[in-house]
C-alpha positions in Angstrom: 0.0 0.0 0.0 1.3 3.4 -0.9 1.3 5.7 2.2 2.7 8.7 0.3 -0.7 10.5 -0.3 -1.5 10.0 3.4 1.8 11.4 4.6 1.3 14.4 2.2 -2.2 15.0 3.7 -0.9 14.9 7.2 1.9 17.4 6.4 -0.4 19.8 4.6 -2.9 19.6 7.5 -0.2 20.3 10.0 1.0 23.4 8.0 -2.6 24.7 7.8 -3.2 24.2 11.6 0.2 25.8 12.4 -0.6 28.8 10.2 -4.0 29.2 11.9 -2.4 29.3 15.3 0.2 31.8 14.1 -2.5 34.0 12.6 -4.5 34.0 15.9 -1.3 34.7 17.9 0.0 37.6 15.8 -3.2 39.2 14.7 -3.4 42.9 15.5 -5.7 43.6 18.5 -9.1 45.0 17.9 -9.0 48.7 18.5 -12.7 49.1 19.0 -14.0 49.2 22.5 -16.5 46.5 23.4 -19.1 47.1 26.2 -20.9 44.4 28.2 -23.3 46.2 30.5 -23.4 49.2 32.8 -22.8 46.9 35.8 -19.9 44.9 34.5 -17.8 47.4 32.5 -16.2 49.8 35.0 -14.3 52.8 33.5 -14.2 52.8 29.7 -10.6 53.9 29.7 -8.0 52.8 32.3 -6.1 55.6 34.0 -2.8 54.4 32.6 -4.2 54.4 29.1 -5.3 58.0 29.5 -2.1 59.1 31.2 0.2 57.7 28.5 -1.8 58.9 25.5 0.0 61.5 23.4 -2.6 61.7 20.7 -6.4 62.1 20.8 -7.9 61.7 17.4 -11.4 62.9 16.7 -13.3 62.2 13.5 -16.7 63.7 12.6 -18.7 64.0 9.4 -16.9 67.3 8.8 -13.4 65.9 9.0 -10.7 64.7 11.3 -8.4 66.5 13.8 -5.9 65.5 16.4 -4.8 66.8 19.8 -1.1 66.0 20.0 1.1 66.4 23.0 4.6 68.0 22.7 7.2 69.3 25.1 5.2 72.5 25.7 1.7 71.2 26.0 -0.7 70.2 23.2 -1.2 71.3 19.6 -3.6 70.7 16.7 -1.6 69.8 13.6 -4.7 70.4 11.4 -4.8 74.0 12.8 -1.2 74.8 11.8 0.1 73.4 15.1 -1.8 76.1 17.1 -1.8 75.7 20.8 -4.5 73.9 22.7 -5.9 75.5 25.8 -4.4 73.5 28.7 -7.5 73.7 30.8 -9.5 72.2 28.0 -7.3 69.2 27.4 -7.0 68.7 31.2 -10.8 68.6 31.4 -11.1 66.1 28.6 -8.4 63.7 30.0 -9.9 63.9 33.6 -13.4 63.1 32.3 -12.1 60.2 30.2 -10.5 58.7 33.3 -13.9 58.6 35.1 -16.1 57.7 32.1 -18.5 54.9 32.9 -21.7 53.4 31.5 -24.8 54.3 33.5 -27.8 53.1 31.4 -28.4 51.0 28.3 -30.2 52.9 25.6 -31.5 52.0 22.2 -30.0 49.2 20.0 -31.8 50.4 16.9 -29.4 51.8 14.3 -32.2 54.1 12.8 -32.2 55.9 16.2 -28.4 56.4 16.5 -28.5 60.0 15.3 -31.2 60.9 17.9 -28.4 60.4 20.4 -25.7 61.8 18.2 -24.2 58.4 17.7 -24.4 57.9 13.9 -21.1 56.8 12.4 -19.3 59.9 11.1 -17.8 58.0 8.3 -21.3 57.5 6.9 -22.3 61.1 7.5 -23.7 60.5 11.0 -23.6 63.0 13.8 -21.4 61.0 16.1 -17.8 61.9 17.0 -15.4 58.9 16.8 -12.7 59.3 19.4 -9.4 57.3 19.5 -7.2 57.6 22.5 -3.6 57.1 21.6 -2.3 56.2 18.2 -3.3 52.6 18.6 -5.7 52.8 21.5 -9.5 52.0 21.9 -12.0 53.7 19.7 -15.5 54.8 20.7 -18.3 56.8 19.1 -19.6 59.6 21.3 -22.8 61.7 21.0 -24.7 64.4 22.9 -28.4 65.0 23.4 -30.0 67.4 25.9 -26.6 67.9 27.7 -26.2 64.2 28.2 -23.4 62.1 26.8 -23.9 58.8 25.0 -21.6 56.2 23.7 -21.4 53.0 21.6 -18.6 50.8 20.3 -18.0 51.0 16.5 -19.7 48.1 14.8 -22.0 47.4 17.7 -25.7 48.5 17.9 -26.2 48.7 21.7 -25.9 52.3 22.9 -25.4 53.6 26.5 -25.6 56.7 28.5 -22.4 57.6 30.4 -21.8 59.5 33.6 -20.0 62.6 32.4 -20.4 65.2 29.7 -17.2 65.6 27.7 -16.0 68.9 26.2 -17.5 69.6 22.7 -15.8 67.4 20.1 -17.2 68.6 16.8 -15.4 71.9 16.5 -11.6 71.7 16.4 -11.3 75.4 16.8 -13.0 75.2 20.2 -9.8 73.6 21.6 -7.5 76.4 20.7 -5.9 78.5 23.5 -7.0 82.1 23.5 -3.5 83.1 22.4 -3.8 81.1 19.2 -6.4 83.5 17.9 -5.1 86.7 19.6 -5.2 89.7 17.2 -2.1 91.9 16.9 -2.6 95.7 17.3 -2.0 96.9 13.7 -3.7 100.2 14.1 -1.2 102.0 16.5 1.3 104.1 14.7 -0.1 103.3 11.2 1.1 106.0 8.9 0.0 104.9 5.4 -0.6 102.0 3.2 0.4 100.9 -0.3 2.0 103.8 -2.2 -0.2 106.6 -0.8 1.5 109.6 0.8 1.3 110.3 4.5 -0.9 113.4 4.0 -3.4 111.9 1.5 -6.6 110.0 2.0 -6.8 110.8 5.7 -10.4 109.5 5.8 -9.3 106.2 4.3 -6.5 106.0 6.8 -8.8 106.7 9.7 -11.3 104.1 8.5 -8.6 101.5 8.1 -7.4 102.1 11.6 -10.9 101.6 13.0 -11.2 98.4 11.0 -7.9 97.1 12.3 -8.7 98.0 15.9 -11.8 95.8 15.8 -10.2 92.9 13.9 -11.1 89.4 15.1 -10.0 86.0 14.1 -12.2 82.9 14.4 -10.1 80.2 12.9 -6.5 79.4 11.8 -4.8 77.2 9.2 -1.4 76.6 7.6 -0.7 78.8 4.6 2.8 78.6 3.2 2.2 80.7 0.1 -1.1 82.6 0.5 -2.7 83.5 -2.8 -4.9 86.6 -3.0 -4.8 90.4 -3.0 -2.0 92.0 -1.0 -1.4 95.4 0.5 1.4 97.0 2.5 0.9 98.9 5.7 3.5 101.5 6.7 4.2 102.6 10.3 5.9 105.7 11.8 8.5 103.3 13.2 9.6 102.4 9.7 8.1 98.9 10.1 5.9 97.4 7.4 3.2 94.7 7.3 2.0 92.9 4.2 -1.7 91.9 4.4 -2.9 89.2 2.0 -6.6 88.6 1.7 -7.8 85.3 0.3 -11.4 84.3 -0.5 -12.2 80.6 -0.6 -15.7 79.0 -0.8 -17.4 82.0 0.8 -14.8 82.3 3.6 -12.1 85.0 4.0 -8.6 84.5 5.3 -5.8 87.0 5.9 -2.1 86.4 6.2 0.3 88.8 7.9 4.0 89.2 7.2 6.5 91.9 8.0 8.9 93.3 10.5 6.3 94.9 12.8 7.0 94.2 16.5 3.5 92.7 16.9 4.5 89.9 14.5 7.9 89.2 16.1 6.9 86.1 18.1 6.6 84.1 14.8 3.0 83.0 15.5 1.8 84.5 12.3 4.4 83.0 10.0 3.0 80.6 7.4 -0.5 80.9 8.9 -3.8 82.4 7.7 -6.6 83.6 9.9 -10.3 83.6 9.1 -12.2 86.9 9.3 -15.9 87.6 8.8 -17.3 88.8 5.5 -18.0 92.3 6.7 -14.4 92.9 7.8 -13.2 91.5 4.5 -15.5 93.9 2.7 -14.2 96.8 4.7 -10.6 95.9 4.1 -11.2 95.5 0.4 -12.9 98.9 0.1 -9.8 100.6 1.5 -6.7 98.5 0.7 -7.4 96.8 -2.7 
């Protein structure tokens, strides 16, 4: 009797079984959280997981942003590495440490968005949060000042015991200094090629616009494209203002040797202004 086919089968079967064990052993861990019940789960995030996290990634239907720790605190790379308010990130991390399930809610997918728990990758209202670059992932939602959660891929939803800081607007996390406006009205002597003693009304109007200037967002802008004008000061300093219109929003970039720009915060960044301010600047400068 020829035992060769039998031996070949045994060898092949052994290889398949071995590969199966190796696949199970080396398979990457599931990053999604999995919840059992309010009574059995405990804190959703272990203290040490929160403490060692250097990245908090948030994804919404509008896009993704990250809160990233560095030697001086936290920044948002998607906002030109602008600084995060330390009290805001501290509040988030403290709340994540104590976050626990308190009540089981709906398990019907058609009701997810009622609790703000729709998958953002499908246009839902939820905010998907990942703690750490390879940590657990949860979908969080808010309704009537209450926080809800579910695990991605699971239908059971829960209420949790703490309300987290708002997650849908990346700009909310910025420190006040990140959107601080420089005083470009003091000592302003002229602009563009106009002489010092001409267009006094325009100069006075421009000073009033600059004194009330406000920024409500920031982004990286290495080579801003738009209309530019040069402001001249009695000190001899100059500031180049570039105004860019994009999809109905208005951004200005500032560059020059004015003392208000000396901290480097404005280099390679653009700041969003409202349409009325953009219109006022356009009427005078361009």
